[in-house]
PDB file of N, CA, C and O in Angstrom:
ATOM      1  N   MET A   1      17.171  14.392  -3.085  1.00  0.00           N
ATOM      2  CA  MET A   1      17.032  12.723  -2.931  1.00  0.00           C
ATOM      3  C   MET A   1      15.507  12.361  -4.298  1.00  0.00           C
ATOM      4  O   MET A   1      14.436  12.940  -4.484  1.00  0.00           O
ATOM      5  N   THR A   2      15.967  11.515  -4.772  1.00  0.00           N
ATOM      6  CA  THR A   2      15.221  11.221  -6.058  1.00  0.00           C
ATOM      7  C   THR A   2      13.878  10.167  -5.080  1.00  0.00           C
ATOM      8  O   THR A   2      14.385   9.555  -4.140  1.00  0.00           O
ATOM      9  N   LEU A   3      12.659   9.998  -5.214  1.00  0.00           N
ATOM     10  CA  LEU A   3      12.008   9.117  -4.628  1.00  0.00           C
ATOM     11  C   LEU A   3      11.784   8.020  -5.480  1.00  0.00           C
ATOM     12  O   LEU A   3      11.822   8.178  -6.700  1.00  0.00           O
ATOM     13  N   PRO A   4      11.613   7.200  -5.098  1.00  0.00           N
ATOM     14  CA  PRO A   4      11.115   5.607  -5.587  1.00  0.00           C
ATOM     15  C   PRO A   4      10.172   5.603  -6.548  1.00  0.00           C
ATOM     16  O   PRO A   4       9.468   6.580  -6.293  1.00  0.00           O
ATOM     17  N   GLN A   5       9.659   4.940  -7.726  1.00  0.00           N
ATOM     18  CA  GLN A   5       8.193   4.966  -8.162  1.00  0.00           C
ATOM     19  C   GLN A   5       7.293   4.842  -7.131  1.00  0.00           C
ATOM     20  O   GLN A   5       6.393   5.672  -7.004  1.00  0.00           O
ATOM     21  N   ASN A   6       7.436   3.772  -6.261  1.00  0.00           N
ATOM     22  CA  ASN A   6       5.998   3.446  -5.779  1.00  0.00           C
ATOM     23  C   ASN A   6       5.898   4.053  -4.423  1.00  0.00           C
ATOM     24  O   ASN A   6       5.214   3.466  -3.584  1.00  0.00           O
ATOM     25  N   VAL A   7       6.563   5.273  -4.083  1.00  0.00           N
ATOM     26  CA  VAL A   7       6.275   6.342  -3.165  1.00  0.00           C
ATOM     27  C   VAL A   7       5.823   7.581  -3.501  1.00  0.00           C
ATOM     28  O   VAL A   7       6.599   8.193  -4.235  1.00  0.00           O
ATOM     29  N   GLU A   8       4.709   8.215  -3.172  1.00  0.00           N
ATOM     30  CA  GLU A   8       4.392   9.311  -3.949  1.00  0.00           C
ATOM     31  C   GLU A   8       4.699  10.665  -2.586  1.00  0.00           C
ATOM     32  O   GLU A   8       3.998  11.677  -2.553  1.00  0.00           O
ATOM     33  N   SER A   9       5.714  10.442  -1.684  1.00  0.00           N
ATOM     34  CA  SER A   9       6.053  11.785  -1.198  1.00  0.00           C
ATOM     35  C   SER A   9       6.952  11.137  -0.118  1.00  0.00           C
ATOM     36  O   SER A   9       7.116   9.991   0.301  1.00  0.00           O
ATOM     37  N   LYS A  10       7.523  12.499   0.184  1.00  0.00           N
ATOM     38  CA  LYS A  10       9.213  12.400   0.932  1.00  0.00           C
ATOM     39  C   LYS A  10       8.596  11.754   2.517  1.00  0.00           C
ATOM     40  O   LYS A  10       9.165  10.914   3.215  1.00  0.00           O
ATOM     41  N   PHE A  11       7.574  12.286   2.735  1.00  0.00           N
ATOM     42  CA  PHE A  11       6.858  11.874   4.090  1.00  0.00           C
ATOM     43  C   PHE A  11       6.446  10.352   4.140  1.00  0.00           C
ATOM     44  O   PHE A  11       6.776   9.734   5.153  1.00  0.00           O
ATOM     45  N   ARG A  12       5.820   9.746   3.235  1.00  0.00           N
ATOM     46  CA  ARG A  12       5.673   8.588   3.267  1.00  0.00           C
ATOM     47  C   ARG A  12       7.114   7.659   3.153  1.00  0.00           C
ATOM     48  O   ARG A  12       7.288   6.592   3.742  1.00  0.00           O
ATOM     49  N   PHE A  13       7.954   8.233   2.384  1.00  0.00           N
ATOM     50  CA  PHE A  13       9.336   7.402   2.480  1.00  0.00           C
ATOM     51  C   PHE A  13       9.524   7.331   3.533  1.00  0.00           C
ATOM     52  O   PHE A  13       9.379   6.246   4.096  1.00  0.00           O
ATOM     53  N   ILE A  14      10.011   8.713   4.383  1.00  0.00           N
ATOM     54  CA  ILE A  14      10.691   8.616   5.961  1.00  0.00           C
ATOM     55  C   ILE A  14      10.143   7.857   6.393  1.00  0.00           C
ATOM     56  O   ILE A  14      10.803   6.908   6.817  1.00  0.00           O
ATOM     57  N   LEU A  15       8.575   7.805   6.554  1.00  0.00           N
ATOM     58  CA  LEU A  15       7.383   7.025   7.292  1.00  0.00           C
ATOM     59  C   LEU A  15       7.937   5.286   7.267  1.00  0.00           C
ATOM     60  O   LEU A  15       8.080   4.530   8.228  1.00  0.00           O
ATOM     61  N   VAL A  16       8.184   5.006   5.707  1.00  0.00           N
ATOM     62  CA  VAL A  16       8.128   3.398   5.674  1.00  0.00           C
ATOM     63  C   VAL A  16       9.480   3.242   6.172  1.00  0.00           C
ATOM     64  O   VAL A  16       9.758   2.255   6.854  1.00  0.00           O
ATOM     65  N   ALA A  17      10.472   4.250   5.855  1.00  0.00           N
ATOM     66  CA  ALA A  17      11.822   3.978   6.005  1.00  0.00           C
ATOM     67  C   ALA A  17      12.078   3.755   7.713  1.00  0.00           C
ATOM     68  O   ALA A  17      12.795   2.858   8.155  1.00  0.00           O
ATOM     69  N   ALA A  18      11.442   4.623   8.458  1.00  0.00           N
ATOM     70  CA  ALA A  18      11.836   4.641   9.513  1.00  0.00           C
ATOM     71  C   ALA A  18      10.876   3.291  10.084  1.00  0.00           C
ATOM     72  O   ALA A  18      11.190   2.939  11.221  1.00  0.00           O
ATOM     73  N   LYS A  19      10.137   2.771   9.658  1.00  0.00           N
ATOM     74  CA  LYS A  19       9.562   1.655  10.334  1.00  0.00           C
ATOM     75  C   LYS A  19      10.275   0.499  10.120  1.00  0.00           C
ATOM     76  O   LYS A  19      10.384  -0.427  10.924  1.00  0.00           O
ATOM     77  N   ARG A  20      10.905   0.590   8.691  1.00  0.00           N
ATOM     78  CA  ARG A  20      11.895  -0.457   8.824  1.00  0.00           C
ATOM     79  C   ARG A  20      13.152  -0.556   9.499  1.00  0.00           C
ATOM     80  O   ARG A  20      13.749  -1.600   9.763  1.00  0.00           O
ATOM     81  N   ALA A  21      13.552   0.773   9.791  1.00  0.00           N
ATOM     82  CA  ALA A  21      14.774   0.707  10.337  1.00  0.00           C
ATOM     83  C   ALA A  21      14.330   0.264  11.818  1.00  0.00           C
ATOM     84  O   ALA A  21      15.196  -0.470  12.294  1.00  0.00           O
ATOM     85  N   ARG A  22      13.501   0.430  12.495  1.00  0.00           N
ATOM     86  CA  ARG A  22      13.158  -0.122  13.759  1.00  0.00           C
ATOM     87  C   ARG A  22      12.738  -1.818  13.784  1.00  0.00           C
ATOM     88  O   ARG A  22      12.515  -2.573  14.730  1.00  0.00           O
ATOM     89  N   GLN A  23      12.740  -2.001  12.531  1.00  0.00           N
ATOM     90  CA  GLN A  23      12.804  -3.728  12.597  1.00  0.00           C
ATOM     91  C   GLN A  23      14.082  -4.253  12.411  1.00  0.00           C
ATOM     92  O   GLN A  23      14.447  -5.312  12.921  1.00  0.00           O
ATOM     93  N   LEU A  24      14.857  -3.463  11.611  1.00  0.00           N
ATOM     94  CA  LEU A  24      16.357  -3.596  11.494  1.00  0.00           C
ATOM     95  C   LEU A  24      17.030  -3.585  12.745  1.00  0.00           C
ATOM     96  O   LEU A  24      18.038  -4.272  12.909  1.00  0.00           O
ATOM     97  N   GLN A  25      16.501  -2.772  13.759  1.00  0.00           N
ATOM     98  CA  GLN A  25      17.293  -2.910  15.230  1.00  0.00           C
ATOM     99  C   GLN A  25      16.704  -3.834  15.927  1.00  0.00           C
ATOM    100  O   GLN A  25      17.196  -4.335  16.938  1.00  0.00           O
ATOM    101  N   ALA A  26      15.860  -4.062  15.554  1.00  0.00           N
ATOM    102  CA  ALA A  26      14.756  -4.856  16.450  1.00  0.00           C
ATOM    103  C   ALA A  26      15.882  -6.682  16.062  1.00  0.00           C
ATOM    104  O   ALA A  26      15.810  -7.628  16.845  1.00  0.00           O
ATOM    105  N   GLY A  27      16.607  -6.718  15.001  1.00  0.00           N
ATOM    106  CA  GLY A  27      17.196  -7.884  14.533  1.00  0.00           C
ATOM    107  C   GLY A  27      16.865  -8.852  13.451  1.00  0.00           C
ATOM    108  O   GLY A  27      17.180 -10.018  13.217  1.00  0.00           O
ATOM    109  N   ALA A  28      15.909  -7.703  12.714  1.00  0.00           N
ATOM    110  CA  ALA A  28      15.514  -8.433  11.383  1.00  0.00           C
ATOM    111  C   ALA A  28      16.831  -8.014  10.473  1.00  0.00           C
ATOM    112  O   ALA A  28      17.633  -7.109  10.704  1.00  0.00           O
ATOM    113  N   ARG A  29      16.810  -8.957   9.358  1.00  0.00           N
ATOM    114  CA  ARG A  29      17.992  -9.524   8.719  1.00  0.00           C
ATOM    115  C   ARG A  29      17.851  -8.267   7.207  1.00  0.00           C
ATOM    116  O   ARG A  29      16.747  -8.200   6.667  1.00  0.00           O
ATOM    117  N   SER A  30      18.532  -7.740   6.883  1.00  0.00           N
ATOM    118  CA  SER A  30      18.485  -6.719   6.058  1.00  0.00           C
ATOM    119  C   SER A  30      18.639  -7.525   4.239  1.00  0.00           C
ATOM    120  O   SER A  30      19.339  -8.477   3.893  1.00  0.00           O
ATOM    121  N   MET A  31      17.826  -6.796   3.534  1.00  0.00           N
ATOM    122  CA  MET A  31      17.400  -7.395   2.324  1.00  0.00           C
ATOM    123  C   MET A  31      18.147  -7.038   1.243  1.00  0.00           C
ATOM    124  O   MET A  31      17.903  -7.459   0.112  1.00  0.00           O
ATOM    125  N   VAL A  32      19.367  -6.018   1.599  1.00  0.00           N
ATOM    126  CA  VAL A  32      20.406  -5.741   0.876  1.00  0.00           C
ATOM    127  C   VAL A  32      21.604  -5.507   1.176  1.00  0.00           C
ATOM    128  O   VAL A  32      21.823  -5.061   2.302  1.00  0.00           O
ATOM    129  N   GLN A  33      22.684  -5.732   0.287  1.00  0.00           N
ATOM    130  CA  GLN A  33      23.697  -5.636   0.682  1.00  0.00           C
ATOM    131  C   GLN A  33      24.557  -4.052   0.654  1.00  0.00           C
ATOM    132  O   GLN A  33      24.959  -3.499  -0.369  1.00  0.00           O
ATOM    133  N   SER A  34      24.663  -3.658   1.728  1.00  0.00           N
ATOM    134  CA  SER A  34      25.074  -2.013   2.269  1.00  0.00           C
ATOM    135  C   SER A  34      26.372  -2.143   2.584  1.00  0.00           C
ATOM    136  O   SER A  34      26.920  -3.166   2.994  1.00  0.00           O
ATOM    137  N   GLN A  35      27.014  -0.750   2.323  1.00  0.00           N
ATOM    138  CA  GLN A  35      28.278  -0.478   2.834  1.00  0.00           C
ATOM    139  C   GLN A  35      28.203  -0.127   4.291  1.00  0.00           C
ATOM    140  O   GLN A  35      29.128  -0.314   5.081  1.00  0.00           O
ATOM    141  N   SER A  36      26.835   0.487   4.645  1.00  0.00           N
ATOM    142  CA  SER A  36      26.577   1.309   5.812  1.00  0.00           C
ATOM    143  C   SER A  36      26.218   0.014   6.775  1.00  0.00           C
ATOM    144  O   SER A  36      25.659  -1.026   6.425  1.00  0.00           O
ATOM    145  N   LYS A  37      26.715   0.385   8.126  1.00  0.00           N
ATOM    146  CA  LYS A  37      26.107  -0.456   9.092  1.00  0.00           C
ATOM    147  C   LYS A  37      24.937   0.332   9.890  1.00  0.00           C
ATOM    148  O   LYS A  37      24.568  -0.234  10.919  1.00  0.00           O
ATOM    149  N   LYS A  38      24.426   1.309   9.631  1.00  0.00           N
ATOM    150  CA  LYS A  38      23.522   2.160  10.276  1.00  0.00           C
ATOM    151  C   LYS A  38      21.930   1.569   9.484  1.00  0.00           C
ATOM    152  O   LYS A  38      21.579   1.387   8.318  1.00  0.00           O
ATOM    153  N   PRO A  39      21.252   1.409  10.880  1.00  0.00           N
ATOM    154  CA  PRO A  39      19.701   0.687  10.137  1.00  0.00           C
ATOM    155  C   PRO A  39      18.967   1.744   9.482  1.00  0.00           C
ATOM    156  O   PRO A  39      18.218   1.344   8.591  1.00  0.00           O
ATOM    157  N   THR A  40      18.987   2.996   9.690  1.00  0.00           N
ATOM    158  CA  THR A  40      18.661   4.294   8.793  1.00  0.00           C
ATOM    159  C   THR A  40      19.121   4.327   7.668  1.00  0.00           C
ATOM    160  O   THR A  40      18.241   4.508   6.826  1.00  0.00           O
ATOM    161  N   ARG A  41      20.331   4.211   7.184  1.00  0.00           N
ATOM    162  CA  ARG A  41      20.701   4.038   5.973  1.00  0.00           C
ATOM    163  C   ARG A  41      20.294   2.882   4.979  1.00  0.00           C
ATOM    164  O   ARG A  41      19.820   3.128   3.870  1.00  0.00           O
ATOM    165  N   VAL A  42      20.447   1.982   5.310  1.00  0.00           N
ATOM    166  CA  VAL A  42      19.966   0.347   5.079  1.00  0.00           C
ATOM    167  C   VAL A  42      18.516   0.364   4.893  1.00  0.00           C
ATOM    168  O   VAL A  42      17.999  -0.373   4.053  1.00  0.00           O
ATOM    169  N   ALA A  43      17.876   1.101   5.570  1.00  0.00           N
ATOM    170  CA  ALA A  43      16.330   0.674   5.528  1.00  0.00           C
ATOM    171  C   ALA A  43      15.953   2.074   4.239  1.00  0.00           C
ATOM    172  O   ALA A  43      14.832   2.077   3.729  1.00  0.00           O
ATOM    173  N   GLN A  44      16.678   2.838   3.955  1.00  0.00           N
ATOM    174  CA  GLN A  44      16.529   3.597   2.826  1.00  0.00           C
ATOM    175  C   GLN A  44      16.789   3.001   2.059  1.00  0.00           C
ATOM    176  O   GLN A  44      15.879   2.882   1.238  1.00  0.00           O
ATOM    177  N   GLN A  45      18.094   2.220   1.726  1.00  0.00           N
ATOM    178  CA  GLN A  45      18.231   1.557   0.267  1.00  0.00           C
ATOM    179  C   GLN A  45      17.147   0.896   0.294  1.00  0.00           C
ATOM    180  O   GLN A  45      16.351   1.269  -0.569  1.00  0.00           O
ATOM    181  N   GLU A  46      16.672  -0.233   1.169  1.00  0.00           N
ATOM    182  CA  GLU A  46      15.707  -1.026   0.948  1.00  0.00           C
ATOM    183  C   GLU A  46      14.562  -0.668   0.484  1.00  0.00           C
ATOM    184  O   GLU A  46      14.175  -1.505  -0.332  1.00  0.00           O
ATOM    185  N   VAL A  47      13.690   0.354   0.648  1.00  0.00           N
ATOM    186  CA  VAL A  47      12.945   1.073   0.234  1.00  0.00           C
ATOM    187  C   VAL A  47      13.182   1.848  -1.417  1.00  0.00           C
ATOM    188  O   VAL A  47      12.390   1.902  -2.358  1.00  0.00           O
ATOM    189  N   GLU A  48      14.206   2.240  -1.325  1.00  0.00           N
ATOM    190  CA  GLU A  48      14.600   2.809  -2.669  1.00  0.00           C
ATOM    191  C   GLU A  48      14.650   1.469  -3.627  1.00  0.00           C
ATOM    192  O   GLU A  48      14.112   1.615  -4.725  1.00  0.00           O
ATOM    193  N   ALA A  49      15.163   0.326  -3.378  1.00  0.00           N
ATOM    194  CA  ALA A  49      15.236  -1.000  -4.129  1.00  0.00           C
ATOM    195  C   ALA A  49      13.951  -1.474  -4.593  1.00  0.00           C
ATOM    196  O   ALA A  49      13.887  -2.172  -5.605  1.00  0.00           O
ATOM    197  N   GLY A  50      12.516  -1.023  -3.673  1.00  0.00           N
ATOM    198  CA  GLY A  50      11.334  -1.624  -4.047  1.00  0.00           C
ATOM    199  C   GLY A  50      11.308  -2.959  -3.338  1.00  0.00           C
ATOM    200  O   GLY A  50      10.569  -3.868  -3.715  1.00  0.00           O
ATOM    201  N   LEU A  51      12.459  -3.105  -1.883  1.00  0.00           N
ATOM    202  CA  LEU A  51      11.967  -4.449  -1.154  1.00  0.00           C
ATOM    203  C   LEU A  51      11.278  -4.412  -0.210  1.00  0.00           C
ATOM    204  O   LEU A  51      11.010  -5.533   0.223  1.00  0.00           O
ATOM    205  N   VAL A  52      10.684  -3.268   0.538  1.00  0.00           N
ATOM    206  CA  VAL A  52       9.920  -2.662   1.594  1.00  0.00           C
ATOM    207  C   VAL A  52       8.377  -2.507   0.927  1.00  0.00           C
ATOM    208  O   VAL A  52       8.134  -1.609   0.120  1.00  0.00           O
ATOM    209  N   PRO A  53       7.392  -3.458   1.345  1.00  0.00           N
ATOM    210  CA  PRO A  53       6.302  -3.427   1.100  1.00  0.00           C
ATOM    211  C   PRO A  53       5.236  -2.155   1.515  1.00  0.00           C
ATOM    212  O   PRO A  53       4.802  -2.090   2.665  1.00  0.00           O
ATOM    213  N   ILE A  54       4.879  -1.221   0.550  1.00  0.00           N
ATOM    214  CA  ILE A  54       4.069   0.043   1.160  1.00  0.00           C
ATOM    215  C   ILE A  54       2.412  -0.120   1.363  1.00  0.00           C
ATOM    216  O   ILE A  54       1.618   0.087   0.445  1.00  0.00           O
ATOM    217  N   GLU A  55       2.082  -0.464   2.504  1.00  0.00           N
ATOM    218  CA  GLU A  55       0.592  -0.571   2.832  1.00  0.00           C
ATOM    219  C   GLU A  55      -0.312   0.652   2.947  1.00  0.00           C
ATOM    220  O   GLU A  55       0.254   1.450   3.693  1.00  0.00           O
ATOM    221  N   LEU A  56      -1.182   1.011   2.631  1.00  0.00           N
ATOM    222  CA  LEU A  56      -2.104   2.023   2.559  1.00  0.00           C
ATOM    223  C   LEU A  56      -3.428   1.716   3.001  1.00  0.00           C
ATOM    224  O   LEU A  56      -4.121   0.812   2.535  1.00  0.00           O
ATOM    225  N   MET A  57      -3.837   2.698   4.148  1.00  0.00           N
ATOM    226  CA  MET A  57      -4.868   2.289   4.807  1.00  0.00           C
ATOM    227  C   MET A  57      -5.789   2.851   4.521  1.00  0.00           C
ATOM    228  O   MET A  57      -5.521   4.038   4.331  1.00  0.00           O
ATOM    229  N   GLU A  58      -7.052   2.561   4.344  1.00  0.00           N
ATOM    230  CA  GLU A  58      -8.218   2.983   3.883  1.00  0.00           C
ATOM    231  C   GLU A  58      -8.491   4.127   4.884  1.00  0.00           C
ATOM    232  O   GLU A  58      -8.177   4.098   6.073  1.00  0.00           O
ATOM    233  N   PRO A  59      -9.208   5.282   4.154  1.00  0.00           N
ATOM    234  CA  PRO A  59      -9.622   6.441   5.156  1.00  0.00           C
ATOM    235  C   PRO A  59     -11.071   6.272   5.984  1.00  0.00           C
ATOM    236  O   PRO A  59     -12.141   6.052   5.417  1.00  0.00           O
ATOM    237  N   VAL A  60     -10.927   6.395   7.219  1.00  0.00           N
ATOM    238  CA  VAL A  60     -12.168   6.523   8.231  1.00  0.00           C
ATOM    239  C   VAL A  60     -13.306   7.314   7.270  1.00  0.00           C
ATOM    240  O   VAL A  60     -13.143   8.426   6.768  1.00  0.00           O
ATOM    241  N   THR A  61     -14.508   6.451   7.141  1.00  0.00           N
ATOM    242  CA  THR A  61     -15.515   7.139   6.698  1.00  0.00           C
ATOM    243  C   THR A  61     -16.612   7.608   7.529  1.00  0.00           C
ATOM    244  O   THR A  61     -16.475   7.252   8.700  1.00  0.00           O
ATOM    245  N   SER A  62     -17.682   8.311   7.293  1.00  0.00           N
ATOM    246  CA  SER A  62     -18.798   9.203   8.469  1.00  0.00           C
ATOM    247  C   SER A  62     -19.628   7.770   8.562  1.00  0.00           C
ATOM    248  O   SER A  62     -20.645   7.890   9.245  1.00  0.00           O
ATOM    249  N   GLY A  63     -19.431   6.534   8.064  1.00  0.00           N
ATOM    250  CA  GLY A  63     -20.657   5.676   8.709  1.00  0.00           C
ATOM    251  C   GLY A  63     -20.089   4.901  10.050  1.00  0.00           C
ATOM    252  O   GLY A  63     -20.736   3.959  10.508  1.00  0.00           O
ATOM    253  N   ASP A  64     -18.902   5.314  10.642  1.00  0.00           N
ATOM    254  CA  ASP A  64     -18.410   4.524  11.877  1.00  0.00           C
ATOM    255  C   ASP A  64     -19.409   5.051  12.908  1.00  0.00           C
ATOM    256  O   ASP A  64     -20.286   5.909  12.804  1.00  0.00           O
ATOM    257  N   SER A  65     -18.978   4.200  14.050  1.00  0.00           N
ATOM    258  CA  SER A  65     -20.388   4.252  15.114  1.00  0.00           C
ATOM    259  C   SER A  65     -19.707   5.479  15.849  1.00  0.00           C
ATOM    260  O   SER A  65     -20.003   5.163  17.002  1.00  0.00           O
ATOM    261  N   ASN A  66     -19.075   6.534  15.962  1.00  0.00           N
ATOM    262  CA  ASN A  66     -18.794   7.625  16.591  1.00  0.00           C
ATOM    263  C   ASN A  66     -19.070   8.785  15.596  1.00  0.00           C
ATOM    264  O   ASN A  66     -18.600   9.846  16.007  1.00  0.00           O
ATOM    265  N   SER A  67     -19.745   8.879  14.323  1.00  0.00           N
ATOM    266  CA  SER A  67     -20.309   9.633  13.570  1.00  0.00           C
ATOM    267  C   SER A  67     -21.430  10.334  13.953  1.00  0.00           C
ATOM    268  O   SER A  67     -21.630  11.284  13.195  1.00  0.00           O
ATOM    269  N   ASN A  68     -22.241  10.230  14.843  1.00  0.00           N
ATOM    270  CA  ASN A  68     -23.869  10.759  15.507  1.00  0.00           C
ATOM    271  C   ASN A  68     -23.521  11.976  15.696  1.00  0.00           C
ATOM    272  O   ASN A  68     -24.411  12.826  15.727  1.00  0.00           O
ATOM    273  N   GLY A  69     -22.298  12.318  15.849  1.00  0.00           N
ATOM    274  CA  GLY A  69     -22.441  13.775  16.569  1.00  0.00           C
ATOM    275  C   GLY A  69     -21.862  13.864  18.329  1.00  0.00           C
ATOM    276  O   GLY A  69     -21.287  14.836  18.817  1.00  0.00           O
ATOM    277  N   LYS A  70     -22.142  12.813  18.914  1.00  0.00           N
ATOM    278  CA  LYS A  70     -22.159  12.611  20.232  1.00  0.00           C
ATOM    279  C   LYS A  70     -20.657  11.956  20.287  1.00  0.00           C
ATOM    280  O   LYS A  70     -20.624  10.726  20.272  1.00  0.00           O
ATOM    281  N   GLY A  71     -19.453  12.636  20.347  1.00  0.00           N
ATOM    282  CA  GLY A  71     -18.201  12.191  20.824  1.00  0.00           C
ATOM    283  C   GLY A  71     -17.624  12.093  21.888  1.00  0.00           C
ATOM    284  O   GLY A  71     -18.539  12.175  22.707  1.00  0.00           O
ATOM    285  N   SER A  72     -16.576  11.955  22.499  1.00  0.00           N
ATOM    286  CA  SER A  72     -16.536  12.038  23.767  1.00  0.00           C
ATOM    287  C   SER A  72     -16.518  13.390  24.335  1.00  0.00           C
ATOM    288  O   SER A  72     -16.836  13.461  25.522  1.00  0.00           O
ATOM    289  N   LYS A  73     -16.174  14.610  23.652  1.00  0.00           N
ATOM    290  CA  LYS A  73     -16.743  16.307  24.339  1.00  0.00           C
ATOM    291  C   LYS A  73     -17.850  16.371  24.403  1.00  0.00           C
ATOM    292  O   LYS A  73     -18.225  17.235  25.195  1.00  0.00           O
ATOM    293  N   ALA A  74     -18.677  15.793  23.878  1.00  0.00           N
ATOM    294  CA  ALA A  74     -20.347  15.702  24.231  1.00  0.00           C
ATOM    295  C   ALA A  74     -20.708  15.203  25.532  1.00  0.00           C
ATOM    296  O   ALA A  74     -21.582  15.706  26.238  1.00  0.00           O
ATOM    297  N   ARG A  75     -19.775  13.860  25.928  1.00  0.00           N
ATOM    298  CA  ARG A  75     -20.109  13.143  27.006  1.00  0.00           C
ATOM    299  C   ARG A  75     -19.303  14.077  28.112  1.00  0.00           C
ATOM    300  O   ARG A  75     -20.103  14.476  28.959  1.00  0.00           O
ATOM    301  N   ALA A  76     -18.656  14.300  28.228  1.00  0.00           N
ATOM    302  CA  ALA A  76     -17.672  15.020  28.930  1.00  0.00           C
ATOM    303  C   ALA A  76     -18.202  16.562  29.423  1.00  0.00           C
ATOM    304  O   ALA A  76     -17.926  17.087  30.501  1.00  0.00           O
ATOM    305  N   ALA A  77     -18.902  17.048  28.516  1.00  0.00           N
ATOM    306  CA  ALA A  77     -19.445  18.365  28.781  1.00  0.00           C
ATOM    307  C   ALA A  77     -21.217  18.099  29.905  1.00  0.00           C
ATOM    308  O   ALA A  77     -21.706  18.982  30.609  1.00  0.00           O
ATOM    309  N   LYS A  78     -21.695  16.926  29.756  1.00  0.00           N
ATOM    310  CA  LYS A  78     -23.223  16.726  30.654  1.00  0.00           C
ATOM    311  C   LYS A  78     -22.775  17.154  32.059  1.00  0.00           C
ATOM    312  O   LYS A  78     -23.579  17.150  32.991  1.00  0.00           O
TER     313      LYS A  78
END
């Protein structure tokens, strides 16, 4: 399997295709003409064609509200 240009790993490819396959199963229209009727294969073809947008989320930084070292484990130990 060769990865599309916009996908950096097989793991991300599978995640994106799986999410798109769930959308197809829920009734979304296909964006490609495919010989296959299986949503997983159609989703893979859509990702390979670059038709499915890939959104990268920003990593959580240490400036969040739970970064003070007193997480739920510390509260449970009291």
